N, CA, C and O atoms as CSV, one atom per row, in Angstrom:
chain,resi,resn,atom,element,x,y,z
A,1,UNK,N,N,129.591,159.142,168.945
A,1,UNK,CA,C,130.925,158.573,169.011
A,1,UNK,C,C,131.135,157.499,167.941
A,1,UNK,O,O,132.243,157.339,167.427
A,2,UNK,N,N,130.078,156.771,167.609
A,2,UNK,CA,C,130.197,155.736,166.586
A,2,UNK,C,C,130.583,156.374,165.256
A,2,UNK,O,O,131.524,155.930,164.597
A,3,UNK,N,N,129.862,157.405,164.870
A,3,UNK,CA,C,130.135,158.080,163.595
A,3,UNK,C,C,131.524,158.699,163.597
A,3,UNK,O,O,132.218,158.659,162.582
A,4,UNK,N,N,131.936,159.268,164.717
A,4,UNK,CA,C,133.258,159.879,164.807
A,4,UNK,C,C,134.353,158.828,164.658
A,4,UNK,O,O,135.362,159.081,163.999
A,5,UNK,N,N,134.172,157.659,165.258
A,5,UNK,CA,C,135.185,156.611,165.132
A,5,UNK,C,C,135.287,156.114,163.687
A,5,UNK,O,O,136.381,155.802,163.216
A,6,UNK,N,N,134.168,156.039,162.994
A,6,UNK,CA,C,134.182,155.634,161.579
A,6,UNK,C,C,134.911,156.674,160.742
A,6,UNK,O,O,135.746,156.329,159.905
A,7,UNK,N,N,134.598,157.948,160.967
A,7,UNK,CA,C,135.259,159.025,160.224
A,7,UNK,C,C,136.754,159.042,160.521
A,7,UNK,O,O,137.556,159.276,159.617
A,8,UNK,N,N,137.142,158.799,161.767
A,8,UNK,CA,C,138.563,158.806,162.119
A,8,UNK,C,C,139.334,157.708,161.396
A,8,UNK,O,O,140.416,157.958,160.865
A,9,UNK,N,N,138.788,156.500,161.372
A,9,UNK,CA,C,139.489,155.395,160.705
A,9,UNK,C,C,139.619,155.676,159.203
A,9,UNK,O,O,140.650,155.366,158.606
A,10,UNK,N,N,138.592,156.255,158.594
A,10,UNK,CA,C,138.681,156.624,157.178
A,10,UNK,C,C,139.750,157.697,156.981
A,10,UNK,O,O,140.522,157.637,156.024
A,11,UNK,N,N,139.798,158.671,157.877
A,11,UNK,CA,C,140.830,159.707,157.827
A,11,UNK,C,C,142.217,159.085,157.958
A,11,UNK,O,O,143.148,159.474,157.252
A,12,UNK,N,N,142.350,158.127,158.855
A,12,UNK,CA,C,143.628,157.433,159.046
A,12,UNK,C,C,144.031,156.697,157.767
A,12,UNK,O,O,145.208,156.679,157.409
A,13,UNK,N,N,143.068,156.094,157.083
A,13,UNK,CA,C,143.368,155.432,155.807
A,13,UNK,C,C,143.974,156.402,154.801
A,13,UNK,O,O,144.835,156.026,154.006
A,14,UNK,N,N,143.522,157.643,154.842
A,14,UNK,CA,C,143.964,158.640,153.866
A,14,UNK,C,C,145.289,159.295,154.223
A,14,UNK,O,O,146.044,159.672,153.327
A,15,UNK,N,N,145.587,159.439,155.497
A,15,UNK,CA,C,146.701,160.303,155.877
A,15,UNK,C,C,147.805,159.664,156.700
A,15,UNK,O,O,148.925,160.175,156.690
A,16,UNK,N,N,147.557,158.606,157.390
A,16,UNK,CA,C,148.520,158.121,158.374
A,16,UNK,C,C,149.105,156.760,158.024
A,16,UNK,O,O,149.149,155.873,158.876
A,17,UNK,N,N,149.545,156.583,156.809
A,17,UNK,CA,C,150.087,155.289,156.401
A,17,UNK,C,C,151.365,154.928,157.170
A,17,UNK,O,O,151.559,153.764,157.522
A,18,UNK,N,N,152.236,155.908,157.432
A,18,UNK,CA,C,153.522,155.599,158.052
A,18,UNK,C,C,153.496,155.703,159.572
A,18,UNK,O,O,154.485,155.377,160.228
A,19,UNK,N,N,152.402,156.143,160.129
A,19,UNK,CA,C,152.283,156.291,161.571
A,19,UNK,C,C,151.659,155.026,162.152
A,19,UNK,O,O,150.829,154.385,161.507
A,20,UNK,N,N,152.053,154.676,163.347
A,20,UNK,CA,C,151.479,153.506,164.000
A,20,UNK,C,C,149.972,153.728,164.168
A,20,UNK,O,O,149.535,154.759,164.680
A,21,UNK,N,N,149.209,152.764,163.736
A,21,UNK,CA,C,147.755,152.871,163.793
A,21,UNK,C,C,147.260,152.862,165.230
A,21,UNK,O,O,147.783,152.144,166.082
A,22,UNK,N,N,146.251,153.666,165.479
A,22,UNK,CA,C,145.608,153.712,166.786
A,22,UNK,C,C,144.201,153.094,166.709
A,22,UNK,O,O,143.343,153.381,167.544
A,23,UNK,N,N,143.985,152.268,165.726
A,23,UNK,CA,C,142.655,151.677,165.549
A,23,UNK,C,C,142.241,150.829,166.731
A,23,UNK,O,O,141.057,150.766,167.063
A,24,UNK,N,N,143.193,150.178,167.370
A,24,UNK,CA,C,142.853,149.361,168.533
A,24,UNK,C,C,142.258,150.243,169.626
A,24,UNK,O,O,141.307,149.839,170.297
A,25,UNK,N,N,142.805,151.435,169.810
A,25,UNK,CA,C,142.295,152.351,170.836
A,25,UNK,C,C,140.914,152.867,170.452
A,25,UNK,O,O,140.017,152.956,171.291
A,26,UNK,N,N,140.751,153.208,169.172
A,26,UNK,CA,C,139.448,153.682,168.699
A,26,UNK,C,C,138.415,152.577,168.886
A,26,UNK,O,O,137.308,152.836,169.357
A,27,UNK,N,N,138.765,151.360,168.523
A,27,UNK,CA,C,137.836,150.231,168.670
A,27,UNK,C,C,137.493,149.987,170.132
A,27,UNK,O,O,136.335,149.736,170.468
A,28,UNK,N,N,138.497,150.060,171.001
A,28,UNK,CA,C,138.267,149.847,172.425
A,28,UNK,C,C,137.333,150.904,172.994
A,28,UNK,O,O,136.364,150.577,173.680
A,29,UNK,N,N,137.620,152.164,172.713
A,29,UNK,CA,C,136.786,153.256,173.226
A,29,UNK,C,C,135.378,153.199,172.633
A,29,UNK,O,O,134.391,153.420,173.335
A,30,UNK,N,N,135.296,152.899,171.330
A,30,UNK,CA,C,133.991,152.761,170.686
A,30,UNK,C,C,133.180,151.666,171.371
A,30,UNK,O,O,131.992,151.847,171.641
A,31,UNK,N,N,133.811,150.544,171.648
A,31,UNK,CA,C,133.115,149.446,172.303
A,31,UNK,C,C,132.607,149.825,173.685
A,31,UNK,O,O,131.490,149.470,174.064
A,32,UNK,N,N,133.427,150.545,174.434
A,32,UNK,CA,C,132.995,150.982,175.760
A,32,UNK,C,C,131.810,151.941,175.682
A,32,UNK,O,O,130.822,151.780,176.398
A,33,UNK,N,N,131.918,152.935,174.810
A,33,UNK,CA,C,130.844,153.924,174.680
A,33,UNK,C,C,129.558,153.252,174.219
A,33,UNK,O,O,128.481,153.515,174.755
A,34,UNK,N,N,129.679,152.390,173.228
A,34,UNK,CA,C,128.507,151.711,172.697
A,34,UNK,C,C,127.882,150.806,173.754
A,34,UNK,O,O,126.660,150.773,173.898
A,35,UNK,N,N,128.709,150.076,174.492
A,35,UNK,CA,C,128.197,149.201,175.546
A,35,UNK,C,C,127.489,149.972,176.649
A,35,UNK,O,O,126.420,149.573,177.111
A,36,UNK,N,N,128.099,151.091,177.073
A,36,UNK,CA,C,127.459,151.906,178.110
A,36,UNK,C,C,126.160,152.522,177.590
A,36,UNK,O,O,125.169,152.616,178.314
A,37,UNK,N,N,126.183,152.938,176.327
A,37,UNK,CA,C,124.961,153.505,175.741
A,37,UNK,C,C,123.848,152.480,175.688
A,37,UNK,O,O,122.697,152.789,175.997
A,38,UNK,N,N,124.181,151.272,175.299
A,38,UNK,CA,C,123.169,150.219,175.237
A,38,UNK,C,C,122.675,149.855,176.631
A,38,UNK,O,O,121.482,149.631,176.836
A,39,UNK,N,N,123.600,149.798,177.588
A,39,UNK,CA,C,123.187,149.504,178.966
A,39,UNK,C,C,122.250,150.583,179.492
A,39,UNK,O,O,121.276,150.284,180.182
A,40,UNK,N,N,122.547,151.844,179.163
A,40,UNK,CA,C,121.672,152.942,179.582
A,40,UNK,C,C,120.300,152.838,178.950
A,40,UNK,O,O,119.287,153.091,179.602
A,41,UNK,N,N,120.267,152.464,177.671
A,41,UNK,CA,C,118.977,152.313,176.979
A,41,UNK,C,C,118.172,151.171,177.586
A,41,UNK,O,O,116.955,151.280,177.735
A,42,UNK,N,N,118.838,150.084,177.934
A,42,UNK,CA,C,118.137,148.963,178.562
A,42,UNK,C,C,117.597,149.357,179.936
A,42,UNK,O,O,116.496,148.957,180.315
A,43,UNK,N,N,118.375,150.139,180.674
A,43,UNK,CA,C,117.919,150.581,181.992
A,43,UNK,C,C,116.705,151.492,181.869
A,43,UNK,O,O,115.810,151.448,182.714
A,44,UNK,N,N,116.666,152.324,180.818
A,44,UNK,CA,C,115.551,153.254,180.629
A,44,UNK,C,C,114.248,152.550,180.276
A,44,UNK,O,O,113.171,153.045,180.611
A,45,UNK,N,N,114.326,151.411,179.608
A,45,UNK,CA,C,113.097,150.707,179.233
A,45,UNK,C,C,112.570,149.835,180.365
A,45,UNK,O,O,111.558,149.151,180.214
A,46,UNK,N,N,113.253,149.865,181.484
A,46,UNK,CA,C,112.753,149.147,182.648
A,46,UNK,C,C,113.184,147.703,182.737
A,46,UNK,O,O,112.567,146.921,183.460
A,47,UNK,N,N,114.219,147.330,182.025
A,47,UNK,CA,C,114.729,145.963,182.131
A,47,UNK,C,C,115.275,145.756,183.545
A,47,UNK,O,O,116.059,146.578,184.019
A,48,UNK,N,N,114.887,144.700,184.215
A,48,UNK,CA,C,115.395,144.475,185.566
A,48,UNK,C,C,116.915,144.301,185.563
A,48,UNK,O,O,117.491,143.796,184.600
A,49,UNK,N,N,117.543,144.720,186.635
A,49,UNK,CA,C,119.008,144.637,186.735
A,49,UNK,C,C,119.504,143.208,186.552
A,49,UNK,O,O,120.610,142.996,186.054
A,50,UNK,N,N,118.694,142.224,186.949
A,50,UNK,CA,C,119.105,140.824,186.812
A,50,UNK,C,C,119.192,140.397,185.347
A,50,UNK,O,O,119.930,139.466,185.024
A,51,UNK,N,N,118.453,141.058,184.458
A,51,UNK,CA,C,118.481,140.705,183.043
A,51,UNK,C,C,119.433,141.540,182.217
A,51,UNK,O,O,119.634,141.274,181.032
A,52,UNK,N,N,120.019,142.546,182.835
A,52,UNK,CA,C,120.892,143.470,182.103
A,52,UNK,C,C,122.137,142.772,181.567
A,52,UNK,O,O,122.496,142.958,180.405
A,53,UNK,N,N,122.792,141.979,182.392
A,53,UNK,CA,C,124.020,141.304,181.964
A,53,UNK,C,C,123.740,140.351,180.802
A,53,UNK,O,O,124.493,140.325,179.829
A,54,UNK,N,N,122.678,139.579,180.895
A,54,UNK,CA,C,122.352,138.640,179.826
A,54,UNK,C,C,122.007,139.380,178.534
A,54,UNK,O,O,122.389,138.938,177.450
A,55,UNK,N,N,121.289,140.502,178.638
A,55,UNK,CA,C,120.945,141.285,177.450
A,55,UNK,C,C,122.195,141.867,176.800
A,55,UNK,O,O,122.310,141.862,175.575
A,56,UNK,N,N,123.133,142.368,177.606
A,56,UNK,CA,C,124.373,142.918,177.060
A,56,UNK,C,C,125.223,141.839,176.396
A,56,UNK,O,O,125.771,142.057,175.315
A,57,UNK,N,N,125.336,140.676,177.037
A,57,UNK,CA,C,126.106,139.575,176.454
A,57,UNK,C,C,125.473,139.127,175.142
A,57,UNK,O,O,126.172,138.932,174.148
A,58,UNK,N,N,124.168,138.964,175.137
A,58,UNK,CA,C,123.479,138.555,173.907
A,58,UNK,C,C,123.644,139.569,172.791
A,58,UNK,O,O,123.885,139.204,171.640
A,59,UNK,N,N,123.516,140.837,173.130
A,59,UNK,CA,C,123.697,141.898,172.134
A,59,UNK,C,C,125.109,141.869,171.577
A,59,UNK,O,O,125.299,141.916,170.362
A,60,UNK,N,N,126.107,141.792,172.461
A,60,UNK,CA,C,127.498,141.799,172.008
A,60,UNK,C,C,127.832,140.566,171.171
A,60,UNK,O,O,128.562,140.671,170.186
A,61,UNK,N,N,127.313,139.414,171.544
A,61,UNK,CA,C,127.550,138.212,170.736
A,61,UNK,C,C,126.917,138.347,169.352
A,61,UNK,O,O,127.494,137.913,168.354
A,62,UNK,N,N,125.739,138.948,169.298
A,62,UNK,CA,C,125.096,139.187,168.004
A,62,UNK,C,C,125.886,140.144,167.138
A,62,UNK,O,O,126.027,139.927,165.935
A,63,UNK,N,N,126.403,141.207,167.745
A,63,UNK,CA,C,127.222,142.172,166.998
A,63,UNK,C,C,128.482,141.489,166.474
A,63,UNK,O,O,128.842,141.664,165.310
A,64,UNK,N,N,129.150,140.716,167.320
A,64,UNK,CA,C,130.376,140.026,166.895
A,64,UNK,C,C,130.089,139.023,165.779
A,64,UNK,O,O,130.868,138.914,164.832
A,65,UNK,N,N,128.988,138.295,165.878
A,65,UNK,CA,C,128.628,137.338,164.829
A,65,UNK,C,C,128.366,138.063,163.506
A,65,UNK,O,O,128.778,137.595,162.444
A,66,UNK,N,N,127.682,139.202,163.576
A,66,UNK,CA,C,127.429,139.992,162.374
A,66,UNK,C,C,128.715,140.507,161.752
A,66,UNK,O,O,128.869,140.479,160.531
A,67,UNK,N,N,129.635,140.974,162.576
A,67,UNK,CA,C,130.922,141.451,162.059
A,67,UNK,C,C,131.720,140.318,161.428
A,67,UNK,O,O,132.326,140.497,160.372
A,68,UNK,N,N,131.723,139.151,162.069
A,68,UNK,CA,C,132.441,138.000,161.514
A,68,UNK,C,C,131.844,137.589,160.166
A,68,UNK,O,O,132.581,137.214,159.254
A,69,UNK,N,N,130.533,137.656,160.036
A,69,UNK,CA,C,129.885,137.320,158.773
A,69,UNK,C,C,130.279,138.308,157.670
A,69,UNK,O,O,130.584,137.907,156.547
A,70,UNK,N,N,130.270,139.581,157.996
A,70,UNK,CA,C,130.652,140.605,157.016
A,70,UNK,C,C,132.103,140.420,156.588
A,70,UNK,O,O,132.412,140.495,155.399
A,71,UNK,N,N,132.993,140.179,157.545
A,71,UNK,CA,C,134.405,139.966,157.218
A,71,UNK,C,C,134.558,138.714,156.359
A,71,UNK,O,O,135.315,138.715,155.388
A,72,UNK,N,N,133.851,137.659,156.709
A,72,UNK,CA,C,133.928,136.418,155.936
A,72,UNK,C,C,133.501,136.602,154.491
A,72,UNK,O,O,134.047,135.956,153.597
A,73,UNK,N,N,132.533,137.472,154.253
A,73,UNK,CA,C,132.054,137.723,152.890
A,73,UNK,C,C,132.981,138.692,152.153
A,73,UNK,O,O,133.302,138.473,150.985
A,74,UNK,N,N,133.409,139.757,152.828
A,74,UNK,CA,C,134.157,140.822,152.146
A,74,UNK,C,C,135.658,140.582,152.037
A,74,UNK,O,O,136.280,141.084,151.101
A,75,UNK,N,N,136.262,139.836,152.954
A,75,UNK,CA,C,137.708,139.649,152.915
A,75,UNK,C,C,138.199,139.017,151.617
A,75,UNK,O,O,139.181,139.501,151.053
A,76,UNK,N,N,137.564,137.963,151.118
A,76,UNK,CA,C,138.028,137.427,149.828
A,76,UNK,C,C,137.927,138.458,148.693
A,76,UNK,O,O,138.794,138.500,147.820
A,77,UNK,N,N,136.887,139.278,148.702
A,77,UNK,CA,C,136.741,140.318,147.689
A,77,UNK,C,C,137.857,141.355,147.810
A,77,UNK,O,O,138.423,141.776,146.801
A,78,UNK,N,N,138.170,141.761,149.017
A,78,UNK,CA,C,139.224,142.749,149.234
A,78,UNK,C,C,140.578,142.200,148.801
A,78,UNK,O,O,141.359,142.907,148.165
A,79,UNK,N,N,140.859,140.959,149.136
A,79,UNK,CA,C,142.120,140.334,148.716
A,79,UNK,C,C,142.187,140.269,147.194
A,79,UNK,O,O,143.238,140.536,146.610
A,80,UNK,N,N,141.096,139.923,146.556
A,80,UNK,CA,C,141.051,139.858,145.095
A,80,UNK,C,C,141.274,141.239,144.469
A,80,UNK,O,O,141.996,141.362,143.480
A,81,UNK,N,N,140.660,142.272,145.039
A,81,UNK,CA,C,140.789,143.629,144.497
A,81,UNK,C,C,142.207,144.175,144.599
A,81,UNK,O,O,142.582,145.051,143.820
A,82,UNK,N,N,143.005,143.675,145.548
A,82,UNK,CA,C,144.372,144.158,145.709
A,82,UNK,C,C,145.266,143.812,144.522
A,82,UNK,O,O,146.373,144.339,144.416
A,83,UNK,N,N,144.820,142.961,143.650
A,83,UNK,CA,C,145.603,142.571,142.470
A,83,UNK,C,C,145.597,143.623,141.375
A,83,UNK,O,O,146.424,143.575,140.465
A,84,UNK,N,N,144.679,144.567,141.454
A,84,UNK,CA,C,144.497,145.530,140.379
A,84,UNK,C,C,145.257,146.819,140.655
A,84,UNK,O,O,145.371,147.235,141.807
A,85,UNK,N,N,145.783,147.460,139.600
A,85,UNK,CA,C,146.572,148.681,139.790
A,85,UNK,C,C,145.737,149.858,140.299
A,85,UNK,O,O,146.292,150.800,140.864
A,86,UNK,N,N,144.433,149.824,140.112
A,86,UNK,CA,C,143.575,150.927,140.559
A,86,UNK,C,C,143.088,150.765,141.986
A,86,UNK,O,O,142.283,151.568,142.458
A,87,UNK,N,N,143.562,149.743,142.682
A,87,UNK,CA,C,143.125,149.497,144.066
A,87,UNK,C,C,143.444,150.653,145.008
A,87,UNK,O,O,142.597,150.991,145.834
A,88,UNK,N,N,144.638,151.287,144.929
A,88,UNK,CA,C,144.892,152.432,145.825
A,88,UNK,C,C,143.897,153.580,145.614
A,88,UNK,O,O,143.487,154.228,146.576
A,89,UNK,N,N,143.513,153.831,144.364
A,89,UNK,CA,C,142.529,154.875,144.084
A,89,UNK,C,C,141.169,154.492,144.664
A,89,UNK,O,O,140.482,155.334,145.241
A,90,UNK,N,N,140.784,153.243,144.514
A,90,UNK,CA,C,139.524,152.769,145.087
A,90,UNK,C,C,139.527,152.915,146.608
A,90,UNK,O,O,138.519,153.294,147.203
A,91,UNK,N,N,140.665,152.614,147.229
A,91,UNK,CA,C,140.789,152.771,148.680
A,91,UNK,C,C,140.611,154.224,149.087
A,91,UNK,O,O,139.911,154.515,150.057
A,92,UNK,N,N,141.240,155.143,148.356
A,92,UNK,CA,C,141.116,156.570,148.679
A,92,UNK,C,C,139.685,157.063,148.497
A,92,UNK,O,O,139.145,157.744,149.370
A,93,UNK,N,N,139.076,156.726,147.379
A,93,UNK,CA,C,137.707,157.172,147.103
A,93,UNK,C,C,136.747,156.589,148.144
A,93,UNK,O,O,135.870,157.294,148.642
A,94,UNK,N,N,136.911,155.317,148.468
A,94,UNK,CA,C,136.057,154.681,149.473
A,94,UNK,C,C,136.249,155.326,150.838
A,94,UNK,O,O,135.279,155.559,151.560
A,95,UNK,N,N,137.497,155.614,151.193
A,95,UNK,CA,C,137.772,156.241,152.490
A,95,UNK,C,C,137.165,157.636,152.563
A,95,UNK,O,O,136.623,158.019,153.599
A,96,UNK,N,N,137.248,158.395,151.486
A,96,UNK,CA,C,136.645,159.734,151.455
A,96,UNK,C,C,135.130,159.630,151.624
A,96,UNK,O,O,134.532,160.393,152.382
A,97,UNK,N,N,134.516,158.686,150.917
A,97,UNK,CA,C,133.064,158.519,151.020
A,97,UNK,C,C,132.659,158.091,152.434
A,97,UNK,O,O,131.686,158.605,152.985
A,98,UNK,N,N,133.398,157.162,153.010
A,98,UNK,CA,C,133.084,156.683,154.359
A,98,UNK,C,C,133.285,157.791,155.384
A,98,UNK,O,O,132.481,157.946,156.303
A,99,UNK,N,N,134.369,158.569,155.224
A,99,UNK,CA,C,134.606,159.680,156.144
A,99,UNK,C,C,133.488,160.714,156.036
A,99,UNK,O,O,133.031,161.244,157.049
A,100,UNK,N,N,133.052,160.998,154.824
A,100,UNK,CA,C,131.970,161.969,154.632
A,100,UNK,C,C,130.679,161.486,155.298
A,100,UNK,O,O,129.998,162.261,155.969
A,101,UNK,N,N,130.350,160.230,155.115
A,101,UNK,CA,C,129.144,159.682,155.742
A,101,UNK,C,C,129.262,159.742,157.264
A,101,UNK,O,O,128.308,160.115,157.946
A,102,UNK,N,N,130.428,159.375,157.797
A,102,UNK,CA,C,130.628,159.438,159.238
A,102,UNK,C,C,130.474,160.847,159.785
A,102,UNK,O,O,129.865,161.045,160.836
A,103,UNK,N,N,131.025,161.834,159.071
A,103,UNK,CA,C,130.926,163.224,159.531
A,103,UNK,C,C,129.495,163.756,159.425
A,103,UNK,O,O,129.046,164.512,160.286
A,104,UNK,N,N,128.785,163.362,158.371
A,104,UNK,CA,C,127.388,163.777,158.238
A,104,UNK,C,C,126.550,163.169,159.367
A,104,UNK,O,O,125.720,163.856,159.962
A,105,UNK,N,N,126.763,161.898,159.658
A,105,UNK,CA,C,126.029,161.257,160.756
A,105,UNK,C,C,126.378,161.897,162.092
A,105,UNK,O,O,125.506,162.077,162.942
A,106,UNK,N,N,127.649,162.241,162.282
A,106,UNK,CA,C,128.057,162.911,163.512
A,106,UNK,C,C,127.358,164.266,163.651
A,106,UNK,O,O,126.837,164.598,164.715
A,107,UNK,N,N,127.353,165.042,162.564
A,107,UNK,CA,C,126.699,166.358,162.603
A,107,UNK,C,C,125.203,166.204,162.848
A,107,UNK,O,O,124.614,166.964,163.616
A,108,UNK,N,N,124.597,165.229,162.201
A,108,UNK,CA,C,123.168,164.995,162.378
A,108,UNK,C,C,122.836,164.651,163.825
A,108,UNK,O,O,121.890,165.193,164.395
A,109,UNK,N,N,123.622,163.745,164.420
A,109,UNK,CA,C,123.385,163.366,165.800
A,109,UNK,C,C,123.643,164.535,166.747
A,109,UNK,O,O,122.909,164.718,167.718
A,110,UNK,N,N,124.678,165.326,166.472
A,110,UNK,CA,C,124.991,166.462,167.328
A,110,UNK,C,C,123.873,167.492,167.276
A,110,UNK,O,O,123.537,168.089,168.298
A,111,UNK,N,N,123.292,167.709,166.100
A,111,UNK,CA,C,122.192,168.671,165.991
A,111,UNK,C,C,120.949,168.176,166.710
A,111,UNK,O,O,120.272,168.953,167.384
A,112,UNK,N,N,120.644,166.897,166.575
A,112,UNK,CA,C,119.469,166.340,167.245
A,112,UNK,C,C,119.685,166.348,168.748
A,112,UNK,O,O,118.757,166.641,169.502
A,113,UNK,N,N,120.900,166.031,169.199
A,113,UNK,CA,C,121.195,165.977,170.622
A,113,UNK,C,C,121.141,167.366,171.248
A,113,UNK,O,O,120.759,167.507,172.410
A,114,UNK,N,N,121.523,168.401,170.483
A,114,UNK,CA,C,121.560,169.740,171.036
A,114,UNK,C,C,120.177,170.387,171.122
A,114,UNK,O,O,120.025,171.421,171.773
A,115,UNK,N,N,119.180,169.805,170.485
A,115,UNK,CA,C,117.841,170.395,170.493
A,115,UNK,C,C,117.023,169.974,171.675
A,115,UNK,O,O,115.874,170.394,171.811
């Protein structure tokens, strides 16, 4: 689901400029799936139920901190790049590459899961 959500957002960058974005829904569903997956993995390793909530909170806080750090570093670069006339082409090429990686990861996971 993670790879599929990445591929979808890249696809949306390429095709759905005039349509209302559904990224909030993709992010919400991705977060739920990822959280349940992590909770399941913690349960499988034998983590006591009393430690599950703290482990999930710690994991989620770490993920959010990592995302905030990435945004803090990349946002000024993205704003700067918007000044150039070739920025739309860079956006398209980047979106195609990201979508391709997401689809390859999705196919890879689906093949491993089906075996």
